[in-house]
C-alpha positions as CSV (number, residue, x, y, z in Angstrom):
1,M,226.2,90.4,119.0
2,S,226.7,86.5,119.8
3,D,225.7,84.0,117.2
4,E,225.1,81.4,119.7
5,Q,221.2,81.9,120.3
6,P,218.7,83.1,117.8
7,V,217.2,86.3,118.1
8,T,213.4,85.7,118.8
9,D,211.1,88.5,118.9
10,A,210.6,88.2,122.6
11,T,214.7,88.9,122.8
12,L,214.4,91.4,120.2
13,V,211.9,93.5,122.3
14,L,214.1,93.5,125.2
15,G,217.1,94.7,123.2
16,M,215.0,97.4,122.0
17,L,213.7,98.4,125.2
18,L,217.2,98.6,126.8
19,T,217.9,100.8,124.0
20,D,215.2,103.3,123.9
21,P,213.2,102.7,127.0
22,V,211.4,106.1,127.2
23,G,211.0,106.8,123.3
24,L,209.2,103.1,123.2
25,G,207.2,103.7,126.4
26,G,207.4,100.1,127.3
27,A,205.6,96.8,126.7
28,V,202.4,95.0,127.5
29,L,203.0,91.4,128.8
30,V,199.9,89.4,127.9
31,G,199.2,86.3,130.2
32,R,198.8,84.8,133.4
33,P,201.0,85.0,136.5
34,G,204.1,82.4,135.8
35,Y,207.6,81.4,135.3
36,L,207.8,82.7,131.8
37,R,206.7,86.2,132.5
38,D,208.8,86.3,135.5
39,R,211.8,85.1,133.5
40,W,211.4,87.7,130.7
41,L,211.0,90.6,133.6
42,S,214.1,89.0,135.5
43,V,216.2,89.1,132.3
44,F,215.2,92.6,131.7
45,Q,216.1,93.8,135.2
46,D,219.1,91.9,135.2
47,H,220.6,93.9,132.0
48,L,219.6,97.3,133.5
49,A,222.3,99.5,135.2
50,E,222.4,98.7,139.1
51,E,221.2,102.4,139.8
52,T,218.0,102.1,137.4
53,P,214.8,102.5,139.6
54,F,212.7,99.3,139.1
55,R,209.2,99.7,140.9
56,R,206.0,97.9,141.2
57,L,202.8,99.9,141.4
58,P,199.9,98.4,143.5
59,V,196.8,98.1,141.5
60,N,195.0,100.0,144.2
61,I,197.7,102.8,144.6
62,D,196.2,106.0,145.6
63,D,197.2,109.7,144.0
64,D,199.4,110.3,147.0
65,R,201.7,107.5,146.3
66,L,201.4,107.7,142.6
67,I,202.1,111.3,141.7
68,G,203.0,112.7,145.4
69,G,201.1,114.9,147.8
70,L,200.8,116.3,151.4
71,D,202.7,113.9,153.7
72,I,199.9,113.7,156.6
73,V,202.2,112.2,159.2
74,A,205.2,114.7,158.8
75,T,202.7,117.7,158.2
76,L,200.9,116.8,161.6
77,T,204.2,116.6,163.3
78,S,205.9,119.7,162.2
79,M,202.4,121.6,161.8
80,K,203.5,122.7,158.3
81,P,203.2,121.5,154.8
82,V,205.5,118.6,154.0
83,V,205.5,117.2,150.4
84,A,206.4,113.7,149.4
85,R,207.4,112.6,145.9
86,G,205.3,109.9,144.4
87,V,206.4,106.6,142.9
88,L,206.3,108.0,139.2
89,A,208.8,110.6,140.1
90,E,210.8,108.1,142.0
91,C,210.9,105.9,138.7
92,H,212.7,108.8,136.9
93,Q,214.8,107.1,134.2
94,G,213.6,103.8,135.3
95,V,210.9,101.3,134.9
96,A,207.7,101.2,136.5
97,I,205.9,97.6,136.6
98,L,202.0,97.6,136.8
99,P,200.9,94.3,137.9
100,M,197.1,93.3,137.2
101,A,197.2,96.2,134.7
102,E,193.8,95.6,133.5
103,R,192.2,96.4,136.8
104,L,193.7,99.8,136.9
105,L,191.1,102.9,137.8
106,P,190.5,104.9,134.8
107,G,191.8,107.7,136.6
108,T,195.1,106.2,137.5
109,A,195.7,105.0,134.0
110,A,195.0,108.6,132.8
111,R,197.7,110.2,135.1
112,I,200.2,107.6,134.3
113,C,199.4,108.2,130.4
114,A,199.8,112.2,131.3
115,V,203.4,111.6,133.0
116,M,204.7,109.7,129.9
117,D,203.3,112.4,127.7
118,S,205.1,115.5,129.6
119,K,207.8,113.2,130.9
120,S,207.3,115.0,134.3
121,V,204.9,114.7,137.1
122,T,203.1,117.8,138.3
123,C,201.3,117.7,141.8
124,E,198.8,120.4,142.3
125,R,196.4,119.4,145.0
126,E,195.7,120.5,148.5
127,G,197.3,124.0,148.1
128,I,200.6,122.7,147.0
129,T,202.3,122.8,143.8
130,R,205.5,120.8,142.9
131,Q,206.9,119.3,139.9
132,W,209.4,116.4,139.2
133,P,211.0,114.9,136.2
134,A,209.7,111.4,135.2
135,E,210.8,109.9,132.2
136,I,209.6,106.4,132.7
137,C,209.6,102.9,130.8
138,V,206.0,101.2,131.8
139,I,205.7,97.4,131.8
140,A,201.9,96.7,132.1
141,L,201.0,93.1,133.1
142,D,197.7,92.2,131.4
143,E,196.3,89.3,133.3
144,H,192.9,89.5,131.8
145,V,191.1,86.1,130.4
146,E,188.9,86.1,127.0
147,D,185.7,87.4,128.6
148,E,187.2,90.1,130.6
149,E,188.4,93.7,129.5
150,G,191.9,94.3,128.8
151,I,194.1,97.2,129.9
152,S,193.2,101.0,129.6
153,P,193.3,101.7,125.6
154,D,194.9,104.8,125.9
155,L,197.8,103.4,128.2
156,E,198.2,100.5,125.8
157,D,198.5,102.9,122.9
158,R,201.5,104.4,124.6
159,L,203.4,101.1,124.6
160,A,205.1,100.1,121.6
161,F,205.1,96.5,122.2
162,S,202.6,93.4,122.9
163,I,204.1,90.1,124.2
164,F,202.4,87.0,124.8
165,T,204.3,85.3,127.7
166,D,202.7,82.0,127.1
167,D,204.8,81.9,123.7
168,P,207.2,79.2,123.5
169,E,209.8,81.9,122.5
170,C,209.6,83.3,126.3
171,A,210.8,79.7,127.6
172,A,213.9,79.9,125.4
173,L,214.9,83.3,126.9
174,N,218.2,83.0,128.9
175,K,220.1,85.9,128.4
176,L,220.4,88.5,125.7
177,P,222.8,88.1,122.7
178,W,224.1,91.8,123.4
179,S,226.7,92.7,125.8
180,E,226.3,95.6,128.0
181,N,228.8,97.4,125.9
182,D,226.8,96.5,122.9
183,V,223.7,98.2,124.4
184,G,225.7,101.3,125.6
185,R,227.0,101.9,121.9
186,A,223.3,101.3,120.7
187,R,222.0,104.2,122.9
188,V,224.9,106.4,121.7
189,R,224.2,105.5,118.0
190,L,220.4,105.9,118.2
191,K,220.9,109.8,118.7
192,N,222.2,110.0,115.0
193,I,220.1,107.3,113.4
194,D,219.3,108.5,109.9
195,T,215.8,108.2,108.7
196,Q,213.9,108.9,105.4
197,N,210.5,110.7,104.8
198,T,209.5,107.4,102.9
199,D,210.2,105.6,106.0
200,I,207.4,107.2,108.0
201,E,205.2,107.1,104.8
202,H,205.6,103.3,104.6
203,L,204.7,102.7,108.1
204,V,201.6,105.2,107.8
205,N,200.3,103.3,104.9
206,G,200.9,100.2,106.9
207,C,198.6,101.4,109.5
208,L,195.7,102.5,107.2
209,A,196.2,98.9,105.6
210,L,195.9,97.3,109.0
211,G,193.0,99.7,110.1
212,I,195.1,101.5,112.8
213,D,193.6,105.0,113.4
214,S,196.3,105.9,116.2
215,M,198.7,108.6,115.3
216,R,201.0,107.1,118.0
217,S,201.5,103.8,116.4
218,P,203.8,104.7,113.3
219,L,205.8,107.1,115.5
220,L,206.4,104.2,117.9
221,A,207.2,101.8,115.1
222,L,209.8,104.5,113.5
223,R,211.3,104.5,117.0
224,A,211.6,100.7,117.0
225,A,212.8,100.7,113.6
226,C,215.9,103.0,114.8
227,A,216.5,101.0,117.8
228,S,216.8,97.9,115.6
229,A,219.2,99.7,113.5
230,A,221.3,100.7,116.4
231,L,221.4,97.2,118.0
232,E,222.6,96.1,114.6
233,G,225.4,98.8,114.5
234,R,224.1,100.5,111.6
235,D,223.8,104.3,111.2
236,S,220.5,104.5,109.0
237,V,217.2,102.6,108.9
238,N,216.9,99.8,106.3
239,Q,214.2,97.4,105.0
240,S,214.8,94.9,107.6
241,D,214.5,97.3,110.4
242,L,211.0,98.5,109.0
243,E,209.7,95.2,108.7
244,T,210.8,94.2,112.3
245,A,208.7,97.5,113.5
246,A,205.9,96.5,111.2
247,R,205.9,93.1,112.8
248,L,206.2,94.0,116.5
249,V,204.7,97.2,116.8
250,L,202.0,97.3,114.2
251,L,200.5,93.8,113.8
252,P,199.3,93.5,117.6
253,R,197.3,96.6,117.0
254,A,195.7,95.6,113.4
255,R,191.9,95.8,113.3
256,Q,191.7,94.1,109.8
257,W,193.5,92.1,107.3
258,P,195.5,94.0,104.7
259,I,193.8,93.7,101.3
260,N,196.3,93.0,98.3
261,A,195.7,94.1,94.7
262,D,194.2,90.9,93.6
263,E,191.5,90.9,96.2
264,Q,190.6,94.4,95.3
265,E,190.3,93.5,91.6
266,E,187.8,90.8,92.9
267,Q,185.5,93.1,94.8
268,P,182.1,93.9,93.2
269,Q,181.6,97.1,91.7
270,E,179.6,99.8,93.7
271,S,177.5,102.4,92.7
272,M,179.6,105.5,91.2
273,E,178.7,107.5,94.5
274,E,180.4,104.8,96.6
275,Q,183.4,104.7,94.4
276,P,186.7,106.3,96.4
277,P,188.3,109.2,94.5
278,P,191.3,108.2,92.5
279,E,194.7,108.3,94.1
280,P,196.5,111.5,93.2
281,Q,199.9,111.1,91.4
282,D,202.7,111.3,93.2
283,D,205.7,113.2,91.3
284,Q,208.3,113.0,93.9
285,Q,211.0,110.6,93.0
286,P,212.7,108.2,95.9
287,S,215.9,109.5,97.6
288,P,218.9,108.8,95.5
289,D,220.4,107.6,98.6
290,R,218.3,104.9,99.3
291,E,215.7,102.8,97.1
292,A,212.2,103.5,98.1
293,I,210.7,100.4,100.1
294,P,207.3,99.4,98.7
295,E,204.7,99.3,101.6
296,E,203.4,96.1,100.3
297,V,206.8,94.5,101.0
298,L,206.3,95.5,104.7
299,L,202.8,94.1,104.8
300,Q,203.9,90.9,103.3
301,A,206.8,90.4,105.2
302,A,204.8,91.1,108.7
303,A,201.9,88.8,107.5
304,A,204.1,85.9,106.9
305,S,204.8,86.0,110.8
306,L,200.9,86.2,111.6
307,P,200.0,83.9,114.7
308,P,197.3,81.3,113.7
309,D,195.0,83.0,115.9
310,L,195.3,86.7,115.2
311,L,191.9,86.9,113.2
312,N,190.2,86.0,116.4
313,R,192.1,88.4,118.4
314,L,191.0,91.2,115.7
315,Y,187.4,90.2,116.1
316,T,187.4,90.0,119.9
317,S,190.2,92.2,121.5
318,S,190.8,95.2,119.1
319,L,187.5,96.6,119.9
320,S,188.1,96.0,123.7
321,R,191.0,98.3,123.6
322,R,188.8,101.0,121.9
323,K,186.0,101.0,124.8
324,A,185.6,104.0,126.6
325,R,185.9,103.6,130.2
326,G,183.0,105.5,131.8
327,G,182.1,107.3,128.8
328,G,178.8,108.8,128.3
329,R,176.0,109.0,131.1
330,F,175.9,105.2,131.6
331,G,179.4,104.4,130.8
332,G,179.6,101.3,133.0
333,G,179.1,102.7,136.4
334,G,177.9,105.9,138.2
335,A,179.0,107.8,141.5
336,G,177.0,107.7,144.5
337,N,177.4,108.7,148.4
338,K,176.4,105.7,150.2
339,R,177.3,102.4,148.5
340,G,179.7,100.8,146.2
341,R,183.5,100.8,145.6
342,P,185.3,103.6,147.1
343,I,186.8,105.7,144.2
344,G,188.0,108.9,145.6
345,V,186.7,112.1,147.5
346,R,184.9,115.3,146.9
347,R,184.2,118.1,149.0
348,G,180.8,118.7,150.8
349,K,179.0,118.5,153.8
350,P,177.7,115.0,155.3
351,G,174.1,114.6,155.2
352,G,171.7,112.3,153.2
353,G,173.6,109.2,154.2
354,A,176.9,110.7,152.5
355,R,180.2,109.5,154.7
356,L,182.7,112.2,156.0
357,N,186.3,110.9,154.9
358,I,188.4,111.9,158.0
359,L,191.9,111.8,156.4
360,A,191.0,113.8,153.2
361,T,189.4,116.4,155.7
362,L,192.6,116.7,157.7
363,K,194.6,116.8,154.6
364,A,192.8,119.9,153.6
365,A,192.8,121.5,157.0
366,V,196.5,121.2,158.1
367,P,198.4,123.6,155.4
368,W,196.4,126.3,156.7
369,Q,196.9,125.8,160.5
370,G,199.5,128.4,160.7
371,I,197.4,131.1,159.4
372,R,194.3,130.2,161.2
373,K,195.9,130.3,164.7
374,K,196.3,133.8,164.2
375,A,192.6,134.4,163.4
376,P,190.7,135.7,166.3
377,E,188.9,133.4,168.6
378,H,185.0,132.6,167.9
379,H,183.0,133.9,170.7
380,H,179.2,132.6,171.8
381,Q,176.7,135.0,173.5
382,D,177.3,133.4,176.8
383,F,181.1,132.0,176.8
384,T,184.0,131.8,174.7
385,L,184.5,128.7,172.6
386,P,187.9,126.9,173.4
387,T,190.8,127.1,171.1
388,P,191.0,123.8,169.3
389,R,194.6,122.2,168.5
390,L,193.4,121.8,164.9
391,R,191.1,124.4,163.3
392,V,188.7,122.7,160.6
393,Y,186.7,125.0,158.5
394,P,183.6,123.8,156.5
395,D,185.5,124.1,153.1
396,D,187.7,121.5,154.4
397,L,185.2,118.7,154.6
398,H,185.4,116.0,152.2
399,L,183.1,113.0,151.5
400,T,183.9,109.5,150.2
401,R,182.5,108.7,146.4
402,Y,181.6,105.3,145.5
403,K,181.3,103.7,142.2
404,I,177.7,102.1,141.6
405,K,177.6,99.4,138.5
406,H,174.6,100.1,136.3
407,E,172.7,97.0,134.8
408,S,172.6,96.8,131.0
409,T,170.1,96.1,128.5
410,V,171.4,94.6,125.1
411,I,169.2,95.7,122.4
412,F,169.8,93.8,119.0
413,L,168.6,95.4,115.8
414,V,168.7,93.0,113.1
415,D,168.5,93.3,109.5
416,A,165.5,90.9,108.4
417,S,165.3,91.9,104.7
418,G,166.5,90.4,101.6
419,S,167.7,86.8,100.6
420,A,170.5,86.3,103.3
421,A,167.9,87.4,106.0
422,A,167.8,83.7,107.0
423,Q,171.5,83.2,107.8
424,R,171.7,86.7,109.8
425,L,168.7,85.8,111.5
426,A,170.0,82.4,112.6
427,E,173.4,84.1,113.8
428,S,171.5,86.5,115.6
429,K,169.3,83.7,117.3
430,G,172.2,82.2,118.6
431,A,173.9,85.1,119.8
432,V,170.9,86.3,121.9
433,E,170.4,83.0,123.3
434,L,174.0,82.7,124.5
435,L,174.0,86.2,126.0
436,L,170.8,85.5,127.8
437,S,172.4,82.8,130.0
438,Q,175.4,85.3,130.8
439,C,173.1,88.2,131.1
440,Y,170.8,86.3,133.7
441,V,174.0,86.0,135.9
442,R,174.7,89.7,135.6
443,R,171.2,90.8,135.8
444,D,171.4,92.4,132.4
445,Q,168.5,92.2,130.0
446,V,168.3,91.7,126.2
447,A,165.8,93.1,123.5
448,L,165.4,92.2,119.8
449,L,164.1,94.4,117.3
450,A,164.0,93.7,113.4
451,F,163.3,95.9,110.5
452,R,162.1,94.5,106.9
453,G,159.3,95.6,104.3
454,K,158.4,99.2,105.3
455,D,158.7,99.0,109.2
456,A,160.6,97.9,112.1
457,E,159.0,96.0,115.2
458,V,160.1,95.1,118.6
459,L,160.0,91.1,118.6
460,L,161.6,90.7,122.0
461,P,161.0,93.4,124.7
462,P,163.9,93.7,127.3
463,T,163.8,90.4,129.1
464,R,165.8,87.7,131.0
465,A,163.4,84.8,130.3
466,M,164.9,82.3,128.6
467,A,161.9,80.4,127.6
468,R,159.9,83.6,126.3
469,A,163.1,84.3,124.2
470,R,163.2,81.1,122.5
471,R,159.6,81.1,121.5
472,E,159.9,84.8,120.1
473,L,163.2,84.0,118.0
474,A,161.5,80.9,116.5
475,A,159.0,82.7,114.9
476,L,161.2,85.8,113.7
477,P,160.5,86.3,110.0
478,G,162.5,87.5,107.0
479,G,162.5,88.8,103.5
480,G,161.3,92.1,101.9
481,G,162.8,95.8,101.8
482,T,165.3,97.5,104.0
483,P,163.8,100.4,106.2
484,M,167.0,101.0,108.0
485,A,166.0,104.4,109.2
486,A,162.9,102.9,110.9
487,G,164.8,100.4,112.5
488,F,166.9,103.3,114.0
489,Q,164.0,105.2,115.0
490,A,162.5,102.1,116.7
491,T,165.8,101.3,118.6
492,A,166.1,105.0,119.6
493,R,162.8,104.9,121.3
494,L,163.6,101.6,122.9
495,A,167.0,102.9,124.3
496,E,165.4,106.2,125.6
497,D,162.7,104.0,127.6
498,V,165.5,101.8,129.0
499,E,167.4,105.0,129.9
500,R,164.2,106.3,131.9
501,R,164.1,103.1,133.8
502,G,167.7,103.4,135.2
503,R,169.5,101.0,133.0
504,R,172.3,101.2,130.6
505,P,171.4,100.8,126.9
506,V,173.9,98.8,124.7
507,I,172.8,98.6,121.1
508,V,174.2,95.8,118.5
509,V,173.2,96.6,114.8
510,M,173.4,93.7,112.3
511,T,173.1,95.0,108.8
512,D,175.1,95.3,105.6
513,G,174.2,98.8,105.2
514,R,172.1,98.7,102.0
515,A,169.2,100.7,102.9
516,N,166.4,101.0,100.2
517,I,163.2,102.1,102.0
518,A,163.0,105.7,103.2
519,S,161.5,106.9,106.5
520,D,158.1,107.5,104.7
521,G,157.8,104.0,103.3
522,T,158.8,105.0,99.9
523,P,161.5,103.1,97.8
524,G,164.7,104.7,96.8
525,H,168.4,103.9,97.8
526,A,169.6,107.5,98.0
527,Q,167.0,109.0,100.2
528,A,166.8,105.8,102.4
529,T,170.7,106.0,103.1
530,E,170.0,110.0,103.8
531,D,167.2,109.0,106.3
532,A,169.3,106.3,107.9
533,E,172.4,108.7,108.4
534,N,170.3,111.5,109.9
535,T,168.8,109.2,112.3
536,A,172.2,107.6,113.1
537,K,173.7,111.2,113.9
538,F,170.6,111.5,116.3
539,M,171.4,108.4,117.9
540,Q,175.2,109.2,118.3
541,A,174.4,112.8,120.1
542,R,172.7,110.3,122.9
543,R,176.1,108.8,123.3
544,W,174.7,105.4,123.5
545,E,177.5,102.3,123.5
546,T,176.8,101.0,120.0
547,L,178.3,98.0,118.2
548,F,177.6,98.0,114.3
549,I,178.3,94.3,112.6
550,D,178.8,94.6,108.8
551,T,177.2,91.4,107.6
552,S,177.8,91.9,103.7
553,R,180.1,89.4,101.9
554,R,183.0,92.0,101.7
555,P,183.2,95.0,104.2
556,R,181.5,98.0,102.4
557,R,182.6,101.8,102.6
558,K,178.9,102.9,102.8
559,A,178.3,100.5,105.9
560,R,181.5,102.1,107.6
561,E,180.0,105.5,107.2
562,I,176.7,104.7,108.7
563,A,178.5,103.2,111.6
564,D,180.5,106.4,111.8
565,A,177.5,108.4,111.9
566,L,176.1,106.1,114.8
567,G,179.4,106.9,116.6
568,A,179.6,102.9,116.7
569,H,182.4,100.5,117.1
570,Y,182.8,99.0,113.6
571,L,183.2,95.2,113.1
572,P,183.4,93.7,109.7
573,M,182.3,90.3,109.9
574,P,180.9,88.5,106.8
575,H,181.1,85.1,108.2
576,A,180.0,85.8,111.7
577,S,178.9,82.7,113.8
578,A,177.0,82.8,117.2
579,H,179.8,82.3,119.3
580,T,182.0,84.9,117.2
581,L,179.3,87.6,117.8
582,N,179.0,86.7,121.5
583,D,182.7,87.0,122.0
584,A,182.8,90.4,120.3
585,I,179.8,92.0,122.0
586,R,181.1,90.9,125.5
587,G,184.6,91.9,124.7
588,T,183.2,95.5,123.4
589,V,180.2,96.4,125.3
590,L,180.0,94.1,128.2
591,S,182.5,94.0,131.3
């Protein structure tokens, strides 16, 4: 390896992808189109072998071109089924570029993920079955801006690296410090890299500390550590390789700051029922061949290279990655027959305004023409019907499906109890007012509920009226007990009413999770918490999109448990501001 140019992270990612492109999955290039991004792609392509496939997939690519299918022109010419390979099969042992990956349809992203998992393309459509090998490396170009949704979280989970192309490191990228022979030797060495059980254990512990709940992340990090060792000419993974993997693979996926031992000692003691069980004693000794590397060392080394704006990314973009596209009954859109954006076809007969899809109908009918021509002719009472050149049966008819966007109602449920109520209510007031102006453009509505004392009340019914919202928010009271179960019950009733009106309910809960008033109005922490969790499970069964904002001074385990009972996205935000809440909500539940 040459010493003339320092090895930056952008350069190191290129070297790792050239060494293990299929094992690492690929990378997400985050940033607007421009010279820096094109330069990174150009250097990557220049160091691939000449015969390596390098394909760009259009954002609106259909299934025939993506995974293969019936070649309608060749089939109509020969009057027998002719199957064509898709672009993913053409990318076997090559690279697939996804421009504007944030705009991929969920179905397209799911098919790419399935191909990456199975390393093959299976086409079972229109009466045909074919399978082709497809070991691919995916480079997703994520061009979303701050107030837009990013790429599919399932696709991002399968790509090892995330690179911000606006980083100055990309500007300094001219050529790799490794020659073609160096990369070739690294690929051969990669097959025999020695790893220890403690390596994956430390990476898994690092994922837990950073709030990463994906099982693929530590495996991708281990592949990255092996690629790093192979590039450096080593036969085993060492501490430097693990630190590199934690920095490049785990940190971009982080959803919380790692808490060190000193911070844990400063945390206030919770009740005995909230104390986590003691850690079991590990009697296993480190491997005699290599000294064990404490995971604290990995976290400290990785945290030393944190970008200054990572905390904002944790609050705004990590939840966007988890958003389920199209989940539930009101996911973000519905399917219709008459209007909207075309999203596919389905079998059916025209009627009620549904539109016949001619191409899909022909593709369903053509493969069976040889059999149908041998069938007896159809006769009428008075005459014989002429034999058609193309016989179309009712089962061949296909209709075009359209995606219809549902309007949303954002329901704020605010904990207005206790001494800190004034600050929480002020933050909620600012967030609601900011959202109102944006919801007015989107034709979305905002509602506000508060729980305090022994009951909950609707302070602001669903509305887009700015003047009325400001009057109601100005008079919002605070103080008293915490009847969390009553708040959940009132929210559920309002969300059901919103659904009956044909809108999509989106729930935002702001509380510290310390319930102390039961459903019947009696005080008691244990019963109040049980009632709140039972009501939360009922709300989870309704599959409403929910965001739980923990407003306590330090994130609490009990608050996380209530958020899990709700099935909510959990966001610990002790020092939330109106603008931060607004960004988090828009990135999580509004698109």
